[in-house]
Structure formats: structure tokens, C-alpha cells
C-alpha positions as CSV (number, residue, x, y, z in Angstrom):
1,M,-15.0,5.3,-5.8
2,V,-12.8,8.1,-5.5
3,E,-13.1,10.9,-7.7
4,E,-10.9,13.9,-8.7
5,G,-11.4,17.0,-6.7
6,E,-12.4,15.2,-3.8
7,P,-10.6,15.0,-0.3
8,A,-8.3,11.5,-0.5
9,P,-9.5,9.2,2.1
10,D,-6.7,9.2,4.8
11,F,-5.2,5.8,6.1
12,E,-2.6,4.4,8.2
13,L,-0.4,1.4,6.6
14,T,2.7,-0.3,7.8
15,S,5.7,0.5,5.5
16,D,8.6,-1.5,4.4
17,S,10.6,-0.1,7.3
18,G,8.1,-1.3,9.7
19,E,6.8,2.1,10.4
20,Q,3.1,3.3,10.5
21,V,2.5,6.0,7.7
22,K,-0.4,7.9,7.3
23,L,-1.4,9.9,4.3
24,S,-2.1,12.9,6.0
25,D,1.6,13.0,7.1
26,F,2.4,14.5,4.0
27,R,0.1,17.6,3.8
28,G,2.0,20.0,2.3
29,K,3.3,18.0,-0.7
30,P,1.9,16.3,-3.6
31,V,1.6,12.6,-3.2
32,V,1.7,9.7,-6.0
33,L,-0.2,7.0,-4.4
34,Y,0.0,3.8,-6.7
35,F,-1.5,0.6,-6.1
36,Y,-0.1,-2.5,-7.6
37,P,-1.1,-6.2,-7.6
38,K,2.1,-8.1,-6.3
39,D,5.7,-7.4,-5.2
40,D,8.3,-9.1,-7.9
41,T,5.9,-10.1,-10.8
42,P,6.8,-8.8,-14.3
43,G,4.3,-6.0,-14.6
44,C,4.7,-4.7,-11.2
45,T,8.6,-4.9,-11.4
46,T,8.4,-2.8,-14.7
47,Q,6.2,-0.2,-13.0
48,A,8.3,0.2,-9.9
49,T,11.7,0.4,-11.8
50,G,10.3,3.0,-14.1
51,I,9.4,5.1,-11.1
52,R,12.9,4.3,-9.6
53,D,14.5,5.0,-12.9
54,N,12.9,8.5,-12.9
55,Y,12.9,9.2,-9.4
56,G,14.8,12.3,-9.4
57,A,12.3,14.1,-11.6
58,F,9.5,13.0,-8.9
59,A,11.9,14.3,-6.2
60,D,12.6,17.5,-8.3
61,R,8.6,18.4,-8.2
62,G,8.6,17.6,-4.4
63,A,6.5,14.6,-4.8
64,V,6.4,11.6,-2.2
65,V,5.9,8.1,-4.0
66,L,3.9,5.6,-2.0
67,G,3.2,2.3,-3.7
68,V,0.6,0.1,-2.0
69,S,-0.2,-3.7,-2.5
70,P,-1.8,-6.4,-0.6
71,D,1.7,-8.1,0.1
72,E,3.2,-8.2,3.6
73,E,6.1,-5.9,4.9
74,T,8.7,-8.8,4.6
75,S,7.8,-8.9,0.8
76,H,8.0,-5.3,0.3
77,V,11.4,-5.5,2.1
78,K,12.8,-8.0,-0.3
79,F,11.3,-6.3,-3.5
80,K,12.7,-2.9,-2.5
81,K,16.1,-4.2,-1.8
82,K,16.3,-6.5,-4.9
83,Y,15.6,-3.7,-7.4
84,G,16.7,-0.7,-5.3
85,L,13.6,1.3,-4.9
86,P,14.1,4.6,-3.5
87,F,10.5,5.1,-2.5
88,T,8.1,3.9,0.4
89,L,6.0,0.6,-0.2
90,L,3.0,0.1,1.9
91,A,1.3,-3.2,3.1
92,D,-2.5,-3.4,2.8
93,P,-2.8,-7.2,3.3
94,E,-6.8,-6.6,4.3
95,H,-7.0,-4.4,1.1
96,K,-8.9,-1.9,3.1
97,V,-7.1,0.9,1.6
98,A,-7.6,-0.6,-2.0
99,D,-11.3,-0.9,-1.1
100,D,-11.3,2.7,0.1
101,Y,-10.0,3.9,-3.1
102,G,-12.3,1.6,-5.3
103,V,-9.2,-0.4,-6.7
104,W,-10.0,-3.8,-5.2
105,G,-12.3,-5.9,-7.4
106,E,-12.9,-9.1,-9.5
107,K,-10.2,-9.7,-12.3
108,S,-9.9,-12.4,-14.6
109,A,-6.8,-14.0,-16.4
110,Y,-6.5,-17.2,-18.3
111,G,-10.1,-18.2,-17.9
112,K,-10.4,-17.7,-14.0
113,T,-11.7,-14.8,-12.0
114,Y,-10.3,-13.8,-8.7
115,M,-10.3,-10.8,-6.5
116,G,-7.3,-8.5,-6.8
117,V,-5.9,-4.8,-7.2
118,E,-6.6,-2.9,-10.3
119,R,-3.3,-1.3,-11.0
120,S,-4.0,2.5,-10.5
121,T,-2.5,5.7,-9.4
122,F,-4.0,8.8,-7.4
123,L,-2.2,12.3,-7.6
124,I,-2.9,13.9,-4.3
125,D,-2.3,17.7,-4.2
126,S,-0.5,19.4,-1.4
127,E,-3.9,20.1,0.5
128,G,-4.8,16.4,0.5
129,N,-7.3,16.4,-2.5
130,V,-7.4,13.8,-5.4
131,A,-5.9,16.0,-8.5
132,K,-5.9,13.1,-10.8
133,V,-7.1,9.5,-11.0
134,M,-5.4,7.2,-13.3
135,R,-6.9,3.6,-13.6
136,K,-5.9,0.6,-15.5
137,V,-2.5,2.2,-15.9
138,K,0.3,0.4,-18.2
139,P,3.3,-0.7,-16.2
140,D,5.8,0.3,-19.3
141,T,4.8,3.8,-19.4
142,H,3.4,4.7,-15.9
143,A,6.3,6.8,-14.7
144,D,6.1,8.8,-17.6
145,D,2.3,9.3,-17.4
146,V,2.7,10.3,-14.0
147,L,5.2,12.8,-14.5
148,A,3.3,14.1,-17.4
149,A,0.4,14.7,-15.1
150,L,2.3,16.2,-12.1
151,P,2.8,19.8,-11.9
152,S,6.5,21.0,-12.5
């Protein structure tokens, strides 16, 4: 389980543009690392478009936004294009990064249990340390909640 004040676990994942992205490549800038369950589903779309609609405020604070889900790059490309998302989506199909951050686990819905991503966000400071952990975030207030936690 990743805790506030600890170094953020580094990783390398494939982006929606097919490039390899490492968390450590963004040292010197704050990073909003958000984990979401699935592309183009109601809650995940609300969450992503909320960030899109407030993207200027994230950029004004120098923040890099990275969305991570177990979906493949091809799914990310469609999701990003359909909703005009201006930030990078990363594919974690083996859920290794989700495991490292403690957001992969048992979930339940409609009387069934399954393994999946707990919607969570990690604010990582410019030195690569976890500044804020936000678990079980609500899609409709996510962007505002993250902006309120980001230094201006």
C-alpha cells in the first residue's frame, strides 16, 4: 500500500500513443496519477471528461495528468479520441502498477465479486514523493477534489 510521504513507485507503461512512459520522466513536475476501472464506461467517462473540462487549471499548476487502467492501448486511443481527452492514458493490462499502488483488489457489484481497479488518485510532488492519496474517489467531483489538493 502506497502512503503519503513515501517515494512513488516508478513504473514504465505503454501510452495511448504507443510510447513507453516512465513516471520518473516527469521529475520536476507534479503528477496526477489516477487509476480507473475501464474506458468508455459511465463513471470513468464522467471522471475523464471532468479532468478534460478543467485541464487548463491542471496545466496552469504545471501538473502532468496520467490516467491508468487495465485496458489495452487500442481501447485508450478510441476513448481519448471520442471524448477529446488532452492527457495521457496508460495501459496496465497485467495490473502490475495497480498492484504496486494497492488499487487492484476484490470488488463487488450486483451480487458478484470480481477483481478490478479501485478508483484512486495519487498526487506526486515534483521530487517523486506521494503528496496525497485519494481512494474511492467520486467521478463527478474528482477533478475539483484533485484541484483543491494540488498546490497552486
